KELO-364374 format. One line per field, with one value per residue (C-alpha): x, y, z; residue number from 1. Coordinates in steps of 0.001 Angstrom, whole numbers, plus 500000, padded with zeros to 6 digits. Layout:
REM residues N
xx	[X/...]
yy	[Y/...]
zz	[Z/...]
num	[NUM/...]
***
This chain:
REM residues 529
xx	[836783/839279/841872/839404/838410/842077/842835/839874/840606/844225/843243/840794/843397/845966/843670/842556/846181/847259/844312/845075/848801/848459/845606/847235/850638/849066/847361/850517/852917/850689/851841/855472/854982/853655/856656/858981/857362/857679/861471/861360/861800/865557/866722/865649/867818/866353/862873/863583/864880/861865/859493/861287/861037/857370/856562/858313/856358/852908/853426/851262/852643/849061/848560/851840/850880/847511/849100/851692/848905/847093/850330/850673/847074/847765/850801/853242/854971/855248/854627/858350/859203/856691/857675/860807/858643/856182/859059/860692/857434/857375/860838/859752/856865/859375/860179/856959/857545/860991/859542/856834/859470/860912/859352/858157/855815/857214/857184/853470/852688/854635/852975/849487/850482/851837/848692/846402/848326/848323/844533/843924/846019/844672/847987/846081/844742/846600/845902/849539/849833/846501/847772/851030/849204/846984/850132/851343/847912/847869/851339/850338/847172/849121/851624/848900/847057/850223/850563/847013/847646/850803/848967/845996/847651/849008/845510/845252/846740/849790/848181/845190/847473/849560/846427/845123/848375/849265/847804/849719/851558/853526/850561/848126/850530/850699/846898/846503/848943/847294/843831/845043/846821/843918/841451/843655/845059/848530/851399/852994/849835/849836/853566/853082/850469/853081/855567/853024/852225/855920/856327/853659/855103/851892/853857/857522/859677/859192/855397/855789/858020/855244/852566/854653/855271/851525/850858/853395/851635/848180/848900/849639/846204/844717/846119/844239/841050/841680/842060/838347/837282/840703/841696/844500/847821/846580/845989/849327/851089/848779/850053/853624/853008/851838/854993/857168/855432/855408/859094/860070/858084/859545/863161/862992/860987/863337/866272/864448/863868/867478/868732/866346/867431/871083/870508/870850/867436/866304/863375/865654/868270/865803/864382/867899/868760/865785/866341/867529/865417/862711/860663/863686/864414/860912/861268/864456/862596/859902/862576/864268/860975/860601/864230/864507/861224/862058/865569/864391/861496/863610/866486/864109/861900/861193/859988/857818/856277/855583/853837/851811/850737/849636/847428/846087/846490/846032/842370/840299/840088/843832/843290/840429/842258/845253/845329/845587/847132/848702/852362/854602/857413/855184/855290/858544/856381/853313/851265/851588/850845/847660/846564/847096/845077/842280/842296/842159/839214/837406/837865/836332/833374/832885/832760/830109/827167/828746/828033/824243/821903/820044/816561/815395/818014/817738/818558/821950/822793/825527/825752/829145/830535/829269/830807/834147/834069/833190/836173/838480/837139/837358/840997/841891/840009/841971/845254/844364/843645/847064/848663/847032/847962/851620/851486/850015/852926/855379/854888/852897/852376/849153/847431/848536/847500/844020/843592/844974/842527/839652/840657/841001/837471/836212/838025/836481/833007/833604/834555/831411/829275/830806/829887/826374/825702/826983/824626/821691/822488/822583/819070/817858/819481/817482/814306/813420/811078/811616/808419/807429/808830/812255/812228/811564/814245/816799/816092/816146/819459/820982/819886/821535/824751/824844/824316/827290/829472/828625/828842/832441/833771/830775/829916/829142/825419/825379/826924/824351/821560/822866/823074/819442/818362/820086/818779/817140/814336/813858/810177/809225/811338/809925/806427/807461/808870/805633/803669/805924/805673/801879/801928/800296/803224/804547/804572/807139/810494/809587/808775/812057/814038/812238/812982/816661/816524/814936/817640/820410/818817/818693/822337/823419/821619/823281/826715/826002/825146/828391/830425/828785/829749/833426/833213/831812/834581/837224/835638/835477/839134/840120/838159/839920/843322]
yy	[696123/693462/694832/694652/691098/690016/691660/690048/686660/686963/687821/684913/682441/683848/683443/679955/678952/680229/678467/675169/675474/676232/673757/670799/671536/671506/668186/666656/667972/668853/666028/666686/670371/669483/667197/670002/672505/670124/670269/674014/673456/672846/676453/679776/679264/675815/677236/679970/677383/675112/678017/679025/675476/675199/678553/677510/674230/675608/679038/680702/682336/682681/678902/678190/680704/679016/675518/676685/678310/674974/673283/675916/675364/671627/672132/670758/674128/677156/680647/681411/678270/679179/682841/681984/679544/682309/684643/682058/681236/684762/684261/680966/682562/684696/681667/681988/685713/684990/682259/684653/687264/684909/684782/681187/681272/678052/676363/677165/675367/672311/672328/672427/669611/667498/667963/667198/664030/662956/663272/661652/658579/658408/658957/660556/657302/657544/660358/661485/661709/663540/666206/666746/666959/669575/671475/671505/672628/675458/676573/676490/678529/681004/681706/681718/684344/686442/686266/687603/690394/691417/691418/693515/696995/696584/697320/700522/703745/704953/708373/706737/704564/707555/709508/706599/706151/709813/709960/707011/708785/706798/706928/705796/702997/701808/701871/699946/697287/697093/696641/694052/691957/692164/691024/688238/687405/687175/689637/687397/687545/691355/691373/688971/691383/694144/691973/691567/695301/696194/693815/695735/699148/700128/701115/701735/700351/703315/702838/699090/699649/701381/698952/696008/697871/698238/694664/693336/694929/694140/690415/690581/692078/689389/686718/688286/688197/684534/683663/684331/683429/682053/683343/683133/681550/680469/684100/685272/684005/686089/689169/687869/687609/691226/692275/690492/692395/695726/695574/694639/697575/700025/698945/699042/702286/703986/702927/704512/707762/707943/707435/710144/712614/711883/712850/709381/709652/706057/706311/707179/704628/701747/702591/702653/699407/697673/698679/695198/693198/695250/692209/690638/693847/694011/690343/691263/694105/691634/689257/692092/692955/689359/688852/692086/691478/687828/688580/691281/689303/686139/688030/689747/686704/687412/690946/689708/687066/689626/691951/689078/688025/691574/691709/688164/686926/683201/682219/679384/678006/677300/674877/672948/672843/670903/667090/665373/662085/662018/663000/662757/661271/658265/657205/655320/652698/652182/650032/652701/655454/653646/653396/657145/657841/655595/657434/660816/659694/658266/661578/663435/661030/661672/665427/665199/666022/669454/670353/670091/672370/670911/672288/671161/673510/676321/679045/677480/676879/678987/678931/680685/678073/675278/676935/677203/673499/672640/674589/672984/669467/669918/671046/668027/665726/667031/666717/663106/662473/663801/661727/658539/659276/659715/656580/654510/655602/653882/650366/648955/645287/643675/643906/647496/648554/647071/648971/652198/652030/651367/654369/656506/655568/656413/659744/660739/659781/661744/664908/664594/664057/667106/669275/667811/668388/671962/672632/671086/673224/676341/675561/675095/678348/680180/679698/681580/678710/675629/674072/670657/668725/670358/669977/666238/665796/667697/665713/662405/663285/664389/661095/659089/661111/660588/656875/656827/658661/656048/653050/653759/652373/650252/646589/645119/645172/649005/649163/646665/648750/651888/650062/649037/652575/654076/651671/653065/655523/656840/655790/657829/660804/660761/660888/663961/665588/665023/666522/669584/669915/669881/672785/670855/671659/675172/677316/679234/679773/677689/674690/675090/675208/672146/670258/671119/669941/666630/666046/666866/664582/661736/662264/662437/659174/657477/658710/657556/654108/653985/655136/652527/649966/650959/650621/647107/646221/647415/645427/642296/642691/643053/639902/637907/638852]
zz	[855068/853959/856378/859278/858327/858121/861458/863236/861650/862724/866290/866365/865107/867533/870547/869466/868923/872334/873995/872260/872899/876606/877194/875448/876989/880450/879694/878222/880852/883818/886081/885204/885970/889430/889966/888845/891209/894158/893755/894512/898254/897928/897398/895915/892832/892192/892755/890189/887706/888319/887766/884552/883217/884241/882611/879395/879350/880179/878530/881150/884281/885541/885290/887113/889816/890377/890393/892912/894946/895153/896268/899000/900120/900210/902440/899820/899387/901649/900318/900582/898573/895879/895348/893263/891280/890379/889548/887291/885508/884095/882605/881048/879163/877240/875074/873075/872496/871028/868794/867590/866686/864052/860575/860291/857282/855816/859240/859590/856345/857428/860866/859334/856980/859851/861941/859008/858132/861775/861993/858597/859406/862977/864684/867578/868992/872304/874760/874836/871051/870882/873289/871384/868053/869719/870743/867116/865903/868455/867382/863705/864295/866420/863643/860998/863042/863257/859473/859013/861531/859674/856329/857507/857622/854076/852733/854794/853351/855290/855833/857537/859666/860714/861678/863768/865665/866031/869535/870996/873818/876438/878837/876136/875192/878801/879077/875799/876989/880405/878880/876349/878989/881429/878774/877379/880852/879336/878932/876310/874148/874215/873447/870527/869155/869467/867592/864795/864764/864566/861640/859711/860549/862339/865453/866162/868947/871283/871122/871616/874659/876606/875400/876654/879921/880504/879400/881873/884841/883434/883405/887133/887778/885505/887837/890726/888644/887726/891411/891920/895462/896398/899840/902390/901480/898059/897084/898471/895352/893173/894986/894692/890938/890874/892772/890182/887393/889234/890195/886641/885252/887779/887248/883444/883339/885820/883643/880676/882638/883846/880295/879064/881753/880997/877366/875853/874122/874774/872318/869397/870433/870756/867304/865838/867608/866066/862453/861520/863944/865719/866744/868405/870330/871813/872792/874672/876420/877495/878813/880740/882429/883617/884670/886680/888494/889147/890402/892825/894332/894638/896264/898711/899140/902823/902108/899240/901505/904253/901786/900340/903848/904595/901494/901984/905576/906348/906657/908065/904524/904648/907521/905907/902550/903867/903771/907142/906020/902555/902246/899173/901243/902002/898328/898928/900679/898415/900862/903561/901036/899988/903618/903986/900816/902106/905451/903680/901549/904587/906377/903434/903406/907113/906428/903686/906040/906630/902993/903397/905353/908319/907706/911151/912624/910050/912563/913335/909653/908036/904229/904206/906606/904338/901264/903054/903935/900334/898961/901494/900929/897166/897413/899572/897195/894212/896131/896972/893298/892258/895021/893714/890087/891013/893154/890306/888087/890445/889020/891928/892650/891399/894795/895400/891898/892349/895618/894108/891195/893602/895722/892593/891537/895039/895001/891654/892836/896020/894116/891986/895086/896791/893801/893591/897293/896960/894035/895917/898974/896764/895491/899065/900190/897518/899582/902725/903611/901407/899989/901403/898417/898699/902494/902179/899506/901596/904751/902856/901209/904497/906103/903311/903550/907328/906729/904329/906857/909502/907159/906089/909377/910340/909815/906394/907191/907257/903790/902492/904047/902336/899005/899422/900368/897324/894686/891561/892392/888859/888662/891730/890663/887120/888616/890628/887476/885577/888448/888443/884665/884870/887314/890132/892439/891990/888884/886850/888540/891605/889424/887547/890801/892115/888893/889311/892936/891902/889276/891753/894344/891818/890861/894519/895338/892360/893496/897057/895699/893716/896720/898932/896299/896560/900358/899931/897466/899930/902759/900577/899579/903238/904152/901413/902750]
num	[1/2/3/4/5/6/7/8/9/10/11/12/13/14/15/16/17/18/19/20/21/22/23/24/25/26/27/28/29/30/31/32/33/34/35/36/37/38/39/40/41/42/43/44/45/46/47/48/49/50/51/52/53/54/55/56/57/58/59/60/61/62/63/64/65/66/67/68/69/70/71/72/73/74/75/76/77/78/79/80/81/82/83/84/85/86/87/88/89/90/91/92/93/94/95/96/97/98/99/100/101/102/103/104/105/106/107/108/109/110/111/112/113/114/115/116/117/118/119/120/121/122/123/124/125/126/127/128/129/130/131/132/133/134/135/136/137/138/139/140/141/142/143/144/145/146/147/148/149/150/151/152/153/154/155/156/157/158/159/160/161/162/163/164/165/166/167/168/169/170/171/172/173/174/175/176/177/178/179/180/181/182/183/184/185/186/187/188/189/190/191/192/193/194/195/196/197/198/199/200/201/202/203/204/205/206/207/208/209/210/211/212/213/214/215/216/217/218/219/220/221/222/223/224/225/226/227/228/229/230/231/232/233/234/235/236/237/238/239/240/241/242/243/244/245/246/247/248/249/250/251/252/253/254/255/256/257/258/259/260/261/262/263/264/265/266/267/268/269/270/271/272/273/274/275/276/277/278/279/280/281/282/283/284/285/286/287/288/289/290/291/292/293/294/295/296/297/298/299/300/301/302/303/304/305/306/307/308/309/310/311/312/313/314/315/316/317/318/319/320/321/322/323/324/325/326/327/328/329/330/331/332/333/334/335/336/337/338/339/340/341/342/343/344/345/346/347/348/349/350/351/352/353/354/355/356/357/358/359/360/361/362/363/364/365/366/367/368/369/370/371/372/373/374/375/376/377/378/379/380/381/382/383/384/385/386/387/388/389/390/391/392/393/394/395/396/397/398/399/400/401/402/403/404/405/406/407/408/409/410/411/412/413/414/415/416/417/418/419/420/421/422/423/424/425/426/427/428/429/430/431/432/433/434/435/436/437/438/439/440/441/442/443/444/445/446/447/448/449/450/451/452/453/454/455/456/457/458/459/460/461/462/463/464/465/466/467/468/469/470/471/472/473/474/475/476/477/478/479/480/481/482/483/484/485/486/487/488/489/490/491/492/493/494/495/496/497/498/499/500/501/502/503/504/505/506/507/508/509/510/511/512/513/514/515/516/517/518/519/520/521/522/523/524/525/526/527/528/529]
***
């Protein structure tokens, strides 16, 4: 029982450590990673190097693939530009596997001590320090988890261990690795587990070879799962990622088969090679899988792109997901860049009515079309947010900084409003014939959204009217909630849905009021100048 407890505790600490490490690294270096990836347009080699650096920083090829996919959807990168980036990201993730292959028991103790001291003396007051302390904590927990995993088999008799692992054939090893990588969504995590298992003597290098082979391909499938509803060009990189993994597996496995057929006995040789450092050898195997796959897909970038396009052809979502105004090259002239960001945000405000159903024209309404517009608008909104963050970092003048912060506030409110309208529309779509209360709320909300879309370019009086229409209505809405709670309007599930709709309506009205306030502030600033 102690062995099982140590193993489970080790796995838990390992997964927590990886989560903390990857999450805090992305927060600490996310903007720099985006800047690195944008440099990938210069050449394939630079793209490969940028991807390797990004993968080493983030320690997740899946995360780099999804970031690059968003850049492709936003028109910043093309699919061909991004393929070497995805290929390089896989190489970069090898760094953590090599670190895990080293025995760092003493380092773990010092890391835990450093993190504890940092928290005790409140060295985490700034956001940047907090993220880096989180990185150290993740690394410490990761290595602590590995230590527990290595200790667990020591309490199990060798005869029992041998009986358990007697059936690990190459095919079973591949399936184990595939399942582990698909569940953890990381080939490096499965490989690190192999490193720990080798250290305990639970498996030998020949078993680990096939487990890592399966894990490598499994992580490619995991990227496709992570992509969710992503379609078109954004999903093409997920398939490119699978090709990188598949090619790496095929090349290395074919080399193994050729060596076996030639009488070199690769299984015996790899075991002999790893007598002094088995963990290091499996780390080299993992690196070879990434390098061979990355080199092949980068060299035949055109073929990879054509295959990715065949599996995920461009869709209508690609068109609505691309910004119409913002462009990174415009950042050299901050005033012009701010005008472009304002135009992009105004365009998104003008498109808000498309996110809500028109219940008066229910027959012509298309929920799938609305969902597509929401995904596209959300992607453009996030791209505009990144654009403004990078612009603010360029040491703007006082006037430009004030406008940039105002636009950033508007952009954040807009993203929240998009999500709220989408959730409200989903509640409405759940009814074949909406009850009168929901119908009235939907029509009132649509009227207010239309008013906002018109007020953004209208006279000051329209903005003031919208501000008046969206003032606090909590008293009326609370009365409706009490009526619903008493069962006077609807019962059971219907009452619950209506309560959700009322809450979403209230939040949407509040966001509309805040957005109208930013429009008034912009108009006032323009009048002063």
